[in-house]
KOLMI-619360 format. One line per field, with one value per residue (C-alpha): residue number from 0; x, y, z. Coordinates in steps of 0.1 Angstrom, whole numbers, plus 5000, padded with zeros to 4 digits. Layout:
BEGIN
num	NUM, ...
x	X, ...
y	Y, ...
z	Z, ...
This chain:
BEGIN
num	0, 1, 2, 3, 4, 5, 6, 7, 8, 9, 10, 11, 12, 13, 14, 15, 16, 17, 18, 19, 20, 21, 22, 23, 24, 25, 26, 27, 28, 29, 30, 31, 32, 33, 34, 35, 36, 37, 38, 39, 40, 41, 42, 43, 44, 45, 46, 47, 48, 49, 50, 51, 52, 53, 54, 55, 56, 57, 58, 59, 60, 61, 62, 63, 64, 65, 66, 67, 68, 69, 70, 71, 72, 73, 74, 75, 76, 77, 78, 79, 80, 81, 82, 83, 84, 85, 86, 87, 88, 89, 90, 91, 92, 93, 94, 95, 96, 97, 98, 99, 100, 101, 102, 103, 104, 105, 106, 107, 108, 109, 110, 111, 112, 113, 114, 115, 116, 117, 118, 119, 120, 121, 122, 123, 124, 125, 126, 127, 128, 129, 130, 131, 132, 133, 134, 135, 136, 137, 138, 139, 140, 141, 142, 143, 144, 145, 146, 147, 148, 149, 150, 151, 152, 153, 154, 155, 156, 157, 158, 159, 160, 161, 162, 163, 164, 165, 166, 167, 168, 169, 170, 171, 172, 173, 174, 175, 176, 177, 178, 179, 180, 181, 182, 183, 184, 185, 186, 187, 188, 189, 190, 191, 192, 193, 194, 195, 196, 197, 198, 199, 200, 201, 202, 203, 204, 205, 206, 207, 208, 209, 210, 211, 212, 213, 214, 215, 216, 217, 218, 219, 220, 221, 222, 223, 224, 225, 226, 227, 228, 229, 230, 231, 232, 233, 234, 235, 236, 237, 238, 239, 240, 241, 242, 243, 244, 245, 246, 247, 248, 249, 250, 251, 252, 253, 254, 255, 256, 257, 258, 259, 260, 261, 262, 263, 264, 265, 266, 267, 268, 269, 270, 271, 272, 273, 274, 275, 276, 277, 278, 279, 280, 281, 282, 283, 284, 285, 286, 287, 288, 289, 290, 291, 292, 293, 294, 295, 296, 297, 298, 299, 300, 301, 302, 303, 304, 305, 306, 307, 308, 309, 310, 311, 312, 313, 314, 315, 316, 317, 318, 319, 320, 321, 322, 323, 324, 325, 326, 327, 328, 329, 330, 331, 332, 333, 334, 335, 336, 337, 338, 339, 340, 341, 342, 343, 344, 345, 346, 347, 348, 349, 350, 351, 352, 353, 354, 355, 356, 357, 358, 359, 360, 361, 362, 363, 364, 365, 366, 367, 368, 369, 370, 371, 372, 373, 374, 375, 376, 377, 378, 379, 380, 381, 382, 383, 384, 385, 386, 387, 388, 389, 390, 391, 392, 393, 394, 395, 396, 397, 398, 399, 400, 401, 402, 403, 404, 405, 406, 407, 408, 409, 410, 411, 412, 413, 414, 415, 416, 417, 418, 419, 420, 421, 422, 423, 424, 425, 426, 427, 428, 429, 430, 431, 432, 433, 434, 435, 436, 437, 438, 439, 440, 441, 442, 443, 444, 445, 446, 447, 448, 449, 450, 451, 452, 453, 454, 455, 456, 457, 458, 459, 460, 461, 462, 463, 464, 465, 466, 467, 468, 469, 470, 471, 472, 473, 474, 475, 476, 477, 478, 479, 480, 481, 482, 483, 484, 485, 486, 487, 488, 489, 490, 491, 492, 493, 494, 495, 496, 497, 498, 499, 500, 501, 502, 503, 504, 505, 506, 507, 508, 509, 510, 511, 512, 513, 514, 515, 516, 517, 518, 519, 520, 521, 522, 523, 524, 525, 526, 527, 528, 529, 530, 531, 532, 533, 534, 535, 536, 537, 538, 539, 540, 541, 542, 543, 544, 545, 546, 547, 548, 549, 550, 551, 552, 553, 554, 555, 556, 557, 558, 559, 560, 561, 562, 563, 564, 565, 566, 567, 568, 569, 570, 571, 572, 573, 574, 575, 576, 577, 578, 579, 580, 581, 582, 583, 584, 585, 586, 587, 588, 589, 590, 591, 592, 593, 594, 595, 596, 597, 598, 599, 600, 601, 602, 603, 604, 605, 606, 607, 608, 609, 610, 611, 612, 613, 614, 615, 616, 617, 618, 619, 620, 621, 622, 623, 624, 625, 626, 627, 628, 629, 630, 631, 632, 633, 634, 635, 636, 637, 638, 639, 640, 641, 642, 643, 644, 645, 646, 647, 648, 649, 650, 651, 652, 653, 654, 655, 656, 657, 658, 659, 660, 661, 662, 663, 664, 665, 666, 667, 668, 669, 670, 671, 672, 673, 674, 675, 676, 677, 678, 679, 680, 681, 682, 683, 684, 685, 686, 687, 688, 689, 690, 691, 692, 693, 694, 695, 696, 697, 698, 699, 700, 701, 702, 703, 704, 705, 706, 707, 708, 709, 710, 711, 712, 713, 714, 715, 716, 717, 718, 719, 720, 721, 722, 723, 724, 725, 726, 727, 728, 729, 730, 731, 732, 733, 734, 735, 736, 737, 738, 739, 740, 741, 742, 743, 744, 745, 746, 747, 748, 749, 750, 751, 752, 753, 754, 755, 756, 757, 758, 759, 760, 761, 762, 763
x	5590, 5612, 5645, 5682, 5697, 5721, 5755, 5766, 5794, 5791, 5818, 5837, 5854, 5894, 5895, 5870, 5866, 5853, 5826, 5805, 5818, 5806, 5804, 5802, 5795, 5793, 5783, 5767, 5732, 5736, 5728, 5708, 5681, 5653, 5642, 5642, 5612, 5617, 5646, 5648, 5677, 5677, 5700, 5711, 5741, 5762, 5753, 5727, 5726, 5710, 5710, 5709, 5707, 5720, 5718, 5683, 5674, 5659, 5632, 5618, 5633, 5660, 5682, 5677, 5681, 5672, 5680, 5673, 5688, 5718, 5734, 5703, 5684, 5698, 5668, 5670, 5650, 5636, 5633, 5617, 5643, 5630, 5625, 5661, 5683, 5702, 5724, 5751, 5740, 5755, 5749, 5757, 5756, 5761, 5771, 5768, 5773, 5738, 5730, 5752, 5786, 5774, 5769, 5745, 5729, 5742, 5775, 5794, 5802, 5802, 5809, 5785, 5779, 5809, 5837, 5833, 5807, 5794, 5770, 5754, 5733, 5723, 5706, 5684, 5674, 5650, 5649, 5621, 5635, 5638, 5674, 5686, 5714, 5727, 5750, 5759, 5782, 5818, 5853, 5848, 5831, 5849, 5849, 5854, 5849, 5814, 5810, 5802, 5831, 5813, 5781, 5763, 5726, 5732, 5757, 5746, 5763, 5791, 5788, 5814, 5801, 5836, 5843, 5809, 5814, 5785, 5776, 5794, 5766, 5761, 5777, 5809, 5820, 5857, 5865, 5899, 5913, 5889, 5900, 5887, 5866, 5872, 5848, 5838, 5828, 5789, 5766, 5738, 5715, 5710, 5693, 5656, 5628, 5614, 5578, 5574, 5574, 5606, 5613, 5605, 5601, 5566, 5562, 5576, 5573, 5580, 5594, 5569, 5594, 5629, 5642, 5672, 5679, 5691, 5726, 5724, 5720, 5698, 5670, 5641, 5609, 5590, 5561, 5562, 5584, 5593, 5619, 5639, 5663, 5667, 5671, 5679, 5695, 5722, 5750, 5780, 5818, 5838, 5848, 5821, 5803, 5766, 5761, 5727, 5721, 5687, 5667, 5630, 5627, 5640, 5652, 5658, 5652, 5680, 5683, 5677, 5703, 5710, 5683, 5702, 5729, 5758, 5742, 5755, 5725, 5744, 5746, 5777, 5776, 5804, 5797, 5814, 5810, 5783, 5746, 5745, 5715, 5723, 5701, 5717, 5701, 5725, 5712, 5680, 5671, 5642, 5637, 5611, 5639, 5672, 5701, 5717, 5755, 5771, 5742, 5751, 5730, 5695, 5678, 5641, 5614, 5615, 5652, 5647, 5624, 5621, 5617, 5596, 5608, 5596, 5584, 5559, 5525, 5491, 5465, 5436, 5420, 5408, 5395, 5380, 5361, 5345, 5375, 5403, 5428, 5420, 5423, 5458, 5466, 5455, 5473, 5504, 5501, 5500, 5532, 5549, 5540, 5553, 5586, 5591, 5580, 5611, 5619, 5614, 5592, 5619, 5614, 5627, 5642, 5666, 5689, 5716, 5693, 5668, 5661, 5635, 5623, 5599, 5578, 5566, 5553, 5539, 5514, 5511, 5505, 5467, 5469, 5492, 5470, 5440, 5460, 5481, 5483, 5514, 5506, 5536, 5558, 5554, 5555, 5589, 5601, 5584, 5609, 5638, 5626, 5622, 5655, 5672, 5651, 5660, 5697, 5694, 5678, 5643, 5649, 5629, 5654, 5644, 5654, 5650, 5671, 5693, 5724, 5726, 5741, 5772, 5773, 5792, 5769, 5781, 5789, 5760, 5735, 5715, 5716, 5687, 5660, 5627, 5612, 5574, 5555, 5587, 5594, 5556, 5559, 5564, 5529, 5511, 5520, 5510, 5478, 5471, 5479, 5455, 5427, 5434, 5437, 5423, 5451, 5464, 5497, 5513, 5502, 5516, 5548, 5553, 5536, 5570, 5583, 5550, 5552, 5590, 5586, 5555, 5577, 5604, 5588, 5568, 5604, 5612, 5581, 5589, 5577, 5547, 5536, 5543, 5567, 5583, 5621, 5647, 5649, 5617, 5612, 5578, 5554, 5585, 5586, 5556, 5551, 5556, 5591, 5623, 5637, 5668, 5648, 5623, 5619, 5610, 5571, 5544, 5531, 5550, 5569, 5556, 5520, 5528, 5548, 5525, 5493, 5515, 5523, 5486, 5476, 5503, 5496, 5460, 5468, 5491, 5465, 5440, 5465, 5473, 5437, 5431, 5461, 5448, 5472, 5449, 5474, 5493, 5460, 5451, 5489, 5487, 5452, 5463, 5492, 5471, 5447, 5479, 5492, 5456, 5453, 5487, 5478, 5447, 5463, 5493, 5483, 5444, 5434, 5399, 5382, 5395, 5424, 5454, 5489, 5506, 5469, 5478, 5459, 5483, 5477, 5439, 5439, 5459, 5439, 5408, 5422, 5437, 5410, 5427, 5401, 5378, 5345, 5323, 5324, 5364, 5358, 5334, 5357, 5386, 5366, 5355, 5388, 5404, 5380, 5384, 5424, 5418, 5393, 5418, 5449, 5423, 5423, 5460, 5477, 5495, 5506, 5536, 5545, 5526, 5495, 5490, 5477, 5450, 5435, 5407, 5397, 5396, 5374, 5350, 5347, 5338, 5311, 5334, 5331, 5332, 5365, 5380, 5369, 5380, 5413, 5418, 5407, 5429, 5454, 5474, 5507, 5507, 5482, 5476, 5466, 5495, 5521, 5495, 5488, 5526, 5529, 5538, 5533, 5545, 5539, 5567, 5585, 5578, 5547, 5566, 5595, 5591, 5584, 5558, 5582, 5595, 5626, 5634, 5630, 5664, 5662, 5688, 5660, 5638, 5626, 5598, 5588, 5579, 5546, 5540, 5521, 5502, 5485, 5453, 5443, 5430, 5403, 5397, 5390, 5372, 5351, 5350, 5349, 5327, 5345, 5357, 5363, 5339, 5356, 5392, 5398, 5366, 5344, 5320, 5321, 5308, 5297, 5292, 5301, 5302, 5296, 5312, 5314, 5336, 5332, 5300, 5305, 5331, 5337, 5357, 5367, 5388, 5398, 5394, 5402, 5365, 5358, 5356, 5338, 5326, 5309, 5295, 5277, 5267, 5249, 5224, 5203, 5200, 5195, 5221, 5223, 5244, 5253, 5272, 5286, 5298, 5307, 5284, 5286, 5297, 5276, 5274, 5261, 5252, 5248, 5235, 5235, 5204, 5226, 5201, 5218, 5205, 5222, 5223, 5241, 5260, 5252, 5245, 5222, 5209, 5199, 5186, 5181, 5174, 5199, 5190, 5216, 5220, 5231, 5254, 5285, 5273, 5277, 5307, 5293, 5286
y	4465, 4467, 4450, 4466, 4448, 4419, 4431, 4397, 4376, 4337, 4336, 4307, 4303, 4307, 4275, 4246, 4244, 4207, 4213, 4234, 4267, 4300, 4333, 4369, 4403, 4434, 4467, 4501, 4511, 4542, 4574, 4605, 4586, 4582, 4550, 4518, 4512, 4478, 4452, 4418, 4394, 4372, 4344, 4310, 4286, 4258, 4235, 4242, 4273, 4288, 4327, 4351, 4386, 4396, 4361, 4355, 4331, 4351, 4323, 4290, 4270, 4244, 4228, 4258, 4263, 4224, 4205, 4217, 4211, 4230, 4233, 4255, 4264, 4277, 4289, 4316, 4324, 4359, 4371, 4400, 4411, 4445, 4439, 4423, 4451, 4472, 4504, 4476, 4447, 4413, 4389, 4354, 4323, 4287, 4262, 4227, 4201, 4190, 4180, 4200, 4186, 4158, 4121, 4113, 4079, 4045, 4048, 4066, 4098, 4131, 4165, 4157, 4194, 4209, 4208, 4241, 4257, 4288, 4318, 4342, 4367, 4404, 4424, 4455, 4480, 4510, 4541, 4563, 4588, 4563, 4555, 4521, 4501, 4470, 4446, 4419, 4386, 4400, 4396, 4416, 4390, 4367, 4328, 4308, 4270, 4259, 4233, 4208, 4188, 4162, 4167, 4147, 4139, 4103, 4098, 4122, 4151, 4153, 4182, 4192, 4217, 4224, 4244, 4264, 4301, 4319, 4353, 4348, 4363, 4391, 4428, 4427, 4394, 4393, 4376, 4385, 4354, 4344, 4338, 4357, 4346, 4343, 4348, 4316, 4318, 4319, 4328, 4350, 4338, 4306, 4322, 4313, 4322, 4291, 4281, 4255, 4260, 4259, 4226, 4237, 4218, 4208, 4191, 4170, 4134, 4121, 4088, 4061, 4038, 4035, 4001, 3976, 3955, 3920, 3930, 3956, 3985, 4013, 4021, 4046, 4039, 4068, 4049, 4065, 4062, 4096, 4118, 4147, 4143, 4141, 4172, 4175, 4195, 4174, 4180, 4158, 4156, 4175, 4156, 4128, 4116, 4106, 4084, 4083, 4056, 4057, 4031, 4023, 3987, 3963, 3927, 3905, 3932, 3953, 3981, 3971, 3991, 3965, 3984, 4015, 3999, 4023, 4053, 4055, 4076, 4085, 4116, 4121, 4147, 4159, 4175, 4209, 4202, 4226, 4225, 4217, 4218, 4200, 4197, 4183, 4205, 4198, 4161, 4142, 4106, 4084, 4065, 4052, 4037, 4055, 4036, 4058, 4053, 4074, 4090, 4106, 4094, 4076, 4082, 4087, 4091, 4130, 4135, 4142, 4146, 4138, 4166, 4162, 4180, 4184, 4208, 4233, 4220, 4227, 4197, 4196, 4163, 4140, 4105, 4083, 4050, 4025, 4002, 4011, 3992, 4011, 4042, 4032, 4026, 4060, 4076, 4055, 4071, 4104, 4100, 4085, 4114, 4137, 4120, 4120, 4155, 4170, 4198, 4172, 4139, 4113, 4073, 4070, 4091, 4067, 4047, 4058, 4069, 4096, 4104, 4121, 4092, 4103, 4069, 4072, 4106, 4099, 4075, 4092, 4127, 4126, 4112, 4138, 4165, 4153, 4152, 4183, 4216, 4204, 4227, 4249, 4220, 4200, 4228, 4236, 4198, 4199, 4229, 4209, 4182, 4202, 4216, 4181, 4170, 4202, 4192, 4155, 4163, 4154, 4125, 4127, 4108, 4086, 4108, 4145, 4163, 4137, 4131, 4095, 4110, 4119, 4084, 4054, 4025, 3988, 3977, 3952, 3980, 3988, 4022, 4041, 4058, 4072, 4045, 4041, 4052, 4068, 4092, 4097, 4120, 4149, 4145, 4128, 4152, 4183, 4168, 4158, 4192, 4208, 4182, 4191, 4228, 4241, 4263, 4261, 4277, 4244, 4233, 4265, 4259, 4224, 4220, 4219, 4195, 4173, 4175, 4169, 4135, 4124, 4130, 4112, 4082, 4081, 4079, 4050, 4028, 3998, 3992, 3975, 4006, 3993, 4006, 3971, 3978, 3988, 3986, 3992, 3989, 3975, 3965, 3969, 3948, 3924, 3907, 3875, 3883, 3873, 3896, 3902, 3905, 3934, 3938, 3902, 3910, 3887, 3919, 3921, 3953, 3962, 3960, 3981, 4007, 4009, 4015, 4043, 4057, 4058, 4076, 4100, 4109, 4114, 4136, 4158, 4161, 4173, 4197, 4210, 4216, 4234, 4255, 4264, 4245, 4229, 4214, 4198, 4185, 4167, 4154, 4138, 4125, 4106, 4093, 4080, 4065, 4048, 4035, 4023, 4003, 3987, 3975, 3958, 3943, 3928, 3924, 3919, 3884, 3876, 3868, 3900, 3883, 3907, 3895, 3882, 3878, 3891, 3917, 3948, 3946, 3945, 3972, 3995, 3990, 3997, 4028, 4041, 4036, 4019, 3995, 4008, 3992, 3982, 3944, 3949, 3967, 3942, 3913, 3930, 3936, 3901, 3888, 3911, 3903, 3866, 3869, 3889, 3859, 3833, 3849, 3849, 3888, 3890, 3918, 3906, 3939, 3957, 3997, 3999, 3981, 3987, 4025, 4014, 3981, 3991, 4018, 3994, 3969, 3995, 4012, 3977, 3967, 3949, 3970, 3937, 3925, 3960, 3961, 3925, 3934, 3966, 3948, 3919, 3911, 3881, 3890, 3906, 3931, 3967, 3958, 3932, 3958, 3975, 3942, 3939, 3973, 3996, 4032, 4042, 4025, 4000, 3997, 3959, 3942, 3920, 3942, 3925, 3887, 3871, 3856, 3891, 3891, 3916, 3909, 3899, 3920, 3949, 3973, 3972, 4004, 4011, 4045, 4045, 4061, 4050, 4020, 4043, 4056, 4033, 4062, 4081, 4052, 4054, 4092, 4092, 4056, 4049, 4085, 4096, 4130, 4130, 4162, 4169, 4198, 4209, 4223, 4210, 4237, 4206, 4178, 4140, 4129, 4093, 4069, 4032, 4011, 3976, 3950, 3955, 3994, 4008, 4044, 4070, 4106, 4127, 4162, 4182, 4220, 4228, 4262, 4270, 4261, 4228, 4197, 4172, 4140, 4114, 4081, 4054, 4021, 4013, 3980, 3984, 4022, 4041, 4078, 4104, 4140, 4162, 4196, 4217, 4253, 4281, 4283, 4247, 4221, 4188, 4157, 4130, 4093, 4072, 4032, 4030, 4048, 4076, 4112, 4141, 4177, 4202, 4238, 4247, 4240, 4209, 4183, 4148, 4119, 4085, 4051, 4017, 3990, 3954, 3934, 3913, 3943, 3959, 3948, 3956, 3990, 3998, 4005, 4041
z	0641, 0609, 0619, 0608, 0580, 0591, 0603, 0622, 0612, 0621, 0648, 0663, 0696, 0693, 0713, 0713, 0747, 0750, 0724, 0747, 0746, 0762, 0742, 0757, 0746, 0771, 0759, 0770, 0758, 0736, 0755, 0745, 0727, 0756, 0771, 0749, 0730, 0719, 0715, 0694, 0693, 0662, 0668, 0650, 0651, 0637, 0664, 0691, 0712, 0745, 0748, 0777, 0784, 0816, 0829, 0820, 0791, 0760, 0754, 0766, 0734, 0738, 0712, 0687, 0660, 0657, 0626, 0589, 0559, 0568, 0532, 0521, 0554, 0585, 0605, 0633, 0658, 0671, 0709, 0723, 0749, 0756, 0794, 0797, 0789, 0813, 0812, 0808, 0790, 0784, 0755, 0767, 0743, 0754, 0724, 0718, 0689, 0683, 0649, 0630, 0645, 0668, 0657, 0632, 0621, 0628, 0610, 0638, 0620, 0633, 0618, 0589, 0583, 0596, 0623, 0637, 0661, 0653, 0665, 0643, 0660, 0663, 0689, 0675, 0699, 0691, 0713, 0720, 0694, 0668, 0668, 0664, 0681, 0668, 0686, 0663, 0666, 0655, 0662, 0698, 0713, 0738, 0744, 0775, 0789, 0804, 0826, 0800, 0791, 0766, 0746, 0718, 0710, 0711, 0737, 0765, 0782, 0808, 0832, 0858, 0884, 0894, 0862, 0866, 0861, 0881, 0865, 0830, 0813, 0836, 0837, 0857, 0852, 0849, 0818, 0815, 0811, 0783, 0747, 0716, 0685, 0649, 0617, 0596, 0560, 0560, 0533, 0549, 0522, 0538, 0566, 0569, 0595, 0609, 0597, 0627, 0666, 0688, 0709, 0744, 0777, 0778, 0812, 0836, 0849, 0885, 0893, 0900, 0916, 0927, 0930, 0932, 0901, 0905, 0898, 0926, 0903, 0912, 0888, 0884, 0869, 0855, 0845, 0809, 0780, 0774, 0753, 0772, 0801, 0841, 0861, 0897, 0927, 0946, 0972, 0975, 0977, 0952, 0925, 0933, 0900, 0893, 0860, 0845, 0817, 0800, 0783, 0772, 0787, 0813, 0804, 0832, 0855, 0843, 0818, 0782, 0763, 0735, 0713, 0718, 0695, 0697, 0715, 0750, 0763, 0795, 0811, 0838, 0865, 0885, 0919, 0932, 0967, 0971, 0961, 0923, 0901, 0869, 0836, 0804, 0779, 0752, 0745, 0748, 0752, 0749, 0781, 0807, 0830, 0843, 0860, 0885, 0899, 0924, 0940, 0974, 1003, 0997, 0961, 0963, 0943, 0952, 0941, 0905, 0878, 0842, 0818, 0786, 0755, 0720, 0697, 0711, 0694, 0704, 0712, 0689, 0690, 0715, 0716, 0744, 0745, 0766, 0761, 0781, 0762, 0732, 0752, 0765, 0729, 0720, 0746, 0734, 0700, 0715, 0736, 0702, 0684, 0713, 0714, 0677, 0668, 0684, 0657, 0629, 0625, 0633, 0633, 0669, 0695, 0714, 0694, 0669, 0644, 0651, 0615, 0595, 0577, 0551, 0549, 0586, 0583, 0549, 0564, 0597, 0589, 0588, 0625, 0635, 0618, 0639, 0673, 0671, 0654, 0631, 0602, 0607, 0621, 0591, 0566, 0578, 0573, 0538, 0529, 0540, 0517, 0487, 0491, 0496, 0465, 0442, 0450, 0442, 0407, 0420, 0439, 0473, 0500, 0525, 0552, 0555, 0562, 0543, 0566, 0551, 0517, 0536, 0551, 0532, 0524, 0522, 0488, 0488, 0496, 0468, 0451, 0463, 0439, 0446, 0469, 0470, 0502, 0515, 0486, 0485, 0515, 0492, 0478, 0505, 0536, 0519, 0511, 0545, 0557, 0530, 0544, 0578, 0577, 0543, 0535, 0498, 0511, 0517, 0483, 0466, 0485, 0476, 0443, 0424, 0449, 0444, 0405, 0404, 0425, 0403, 0371, 0383, 0393, 0360, 0345, 0367, 0353, 0332, 0299, 0314, 0330, 0365, 0390, 0394, 0390, 0416, 0453, 0475, 0511, 0503, 0530, 0555, 0588, 0577, 0609, 0591, 0580, 0599, 0625, 0603, 0570, 0573, 0536, 0531, 0530, 0515, 0495, 0460, 0461, 0426, 0437, 0467, 0446, 0416, 0438, 0457, 0424, 0414, 0448, 0440, 0406, 0415, 0445, 0422, 0394, 0422, 0433, 0400, 0394, 0429, 0419, 0384, 0365, 0341, 0318, 0346, 0360, 0328, 0324, 0357, 0354, 0322, 0341, 0369, 0345, 0326, 0359, 0369, 0334, 0339, 0374, 0362, 0332, 0351, 0386, 0387, 0375, 0360, 0391, 0408, 0429, 0432, 0430, 0460, 0475, 0509, 0531, 0524, 0483, 0489, 0517, 0493, 0463, 0480, 0499, 0470, 0447, 0419, 0415, 0386, 0392, 0423, 0413, 0417, 0451, 0467, 0456, 0471, 0503, 0506, 0502, 0526, 0552, 0545, 0547, 0582, 0595, 0583, 0605, 0636, 0635, 0640, 0621, 0590, 0575, 0576, 0574, 0539, 0546, 0586, 0580, 0557, 0565, 0589, 0566, 0535, 0558, 0570, 0534, 0519, 0545, 0572, 0602, 0621, 0610, 0614, 0649, 0658, 0642, 0666, 0695, 0692, 0719, 0707, 0690, 0665, 0673, 0682, 0715, 0723, 0732, 0753, 0771, 0776, 0795, 0765, 0769, 0734, 0699, 0692, 0655, 0657, 0666, 0689, 0700, 0733, 0726, 0748, 0772, 0779, 0763, 0737, 0699, 0686, 0656, 0650, 0649, 0679, 0688, 0715, 0703, 0668, 0657, 0622, 0632, 0655, 0621, 0629, 0652, 0619, 0616, 0652, 0649, 0615, 0619, 0658, 0668, 0637, 0624, 0588, 0567, 0536, 0527, 0535, 0568, 0579, 0564, 0560, 0580, 0579, 0614, 0608, 0638, 0628, 0659, 0664, 0689, 0719, 0722, 0735, 0735, 0723, 0727, 0700, 0697, 0671, 0672, 0634, 0618, 0620, 0655, 0677, 0665, 0694, 0689, 0715, 0709, 0731, 0726, 0752, 0749, 0710, 0712, 0693, 0707, 0692, 0704, 0677, 0680, 0652, 0648, 0636, 0598, 0593, 0576, 0590, 0572, 0597, 0589, 0615, 0617, 0597, 0565, 0560, 0559, 0577, 0575, 0600, 0605, 0636, 0672, 0692, 0678, 0693, 0673, 0684, 0663, 0673, 0659, 0649, 0669, 0635, 0619, 0643, 0625, 0591, 0594, 0570, 0537, 0531
């Protein structure tokens, strides 16, 4: 139904009420127009809000409207509330600081976007005769205190149940002592409908163990590192406090809080004396363990539960194989995505950061788009990226939304310019969505952003044609770097940046051609060719050695296609495999090389090395954290050292999804599902078996239907069963290298493998 024009004002309570006010509007339904045909509430806030009609939540979302680039895009949500109205109706709103006014980043700063909370909403009610009654936020609303006396996303929430006001959002409540509201200056042109889904409660996790630490603290283990909060019902003496501290790991049997840095991650609940229900929905924590003090009586596994919170995403891809450690790794990757896809793709969900780092999602987007339907989620975030970029004269910031632009940097910190791989998110993420879903909308919406970034970096190239000047993150967190020098990688930053620029120019050219921008396509193709020529002239020696001669530079050169001949590619593949073997199959790559090294090995006929790299259990490796009990992907390969102590580095998160980008190789190579056309309109089914995995099952729900691939090795026989949707053509490549094609349905294939050739099945 068409909605009435906006009549609302952004209102703020006359008093701050501890940063968590209630707002209230009671009114009568218009008479003489018949029954209510439909009613829609549209709502947004400076801060976070929860809206109720006659005491009933209007939706399942929490932490709405989330975090967008508030300066240009303030999203609102719409709710069908037809069934909630009565002759007398109350709109109730609970506000909190959220990202708008709460603490952001590690500088200790709050109020980055404003120092006043606000609510902007309108309820439109259409009656049977077509009459529309609109009730909007205005100066007639009232404001009052809630039970929350403190709330911050990093530091936690304090709820005093003695201050609860039962029925505050229902008709007949006595609000005579409540205060008023006043209007804030607000440009309604900033309002934006959300493209992505809301944040919701997606499940609960029950404790697996309640125990006492060596110092006598009561600890609860939920068995899974998750993101959300605890909720429980409890009864005790009035005024008694229960304190809950959260952390991802234990150290020496106690809560390991040092990696949280300044984030307190502490919730406090003050009892009323009656039966109290507590759920702190104005914060969130990344945790597996909770330390609980002040609990009345005996705390048991049945006393409380953890609520899992993240954006409401549909699961689309699955993977399972014969190696249980690999299965556990894959589950950890899924949990890492869930914890960090909370309204935007963050780096981590627990410490004083939780920012939308562009580098992480630049490399993880293909994995994310396989595991979940992230089309709307990432398209929404990309709109913020484009808004930030436009305001910064084409510079794609390292975090989106860019809170860091408001935070002071130390004098010695380099002035940031476009940063390879990080700023590349403006190009690589839209392209990953195009490949996954086959919808040009994202390319059309983001084209100016893509082209603007590519042109800006062109202007940063040195006289040699290389991107080798200015600060670069490079192969961030190279495992050979010192804990306090994450930038100190083996890979030359110019090599990393220049290969990234080549890939970006190539993708931008392809995008321009898809959108019919032929002049742009030719321009960016020529730019890619110039970057490639400069790379070859300055970074590739006569025998094919790439400057800095380490795994990351070869992996990127192969994966990004910057090498011009088969001879160059073959040399790079052999050298890459040699370096992997010399390092005893331990990981030697950082943020830049890790997502691409297994692809590069397999694509050059070195599947054996790729498998052994994946299956290595010594540190550093993907499976080392699994053997150490990890339930999500770590930021550092050795976030926990072999002796059980926490890595001494300042950055030590236990829930960072970026290094989990290896799942893209697991899906495509081990599982065997690759798109041959955007959106999997045509698919390549080509599992590459290797030692250590005897069978694999993979499935993917695509825009055309579900693809399933199952294969197994049995005494040298390779059996494959594949299902593709009707109307989808599949090219099947068995270990013999011969292609077969079929249309729709389920098909089985058998092939006998010569044992000596099992691990030479990488070259296509």
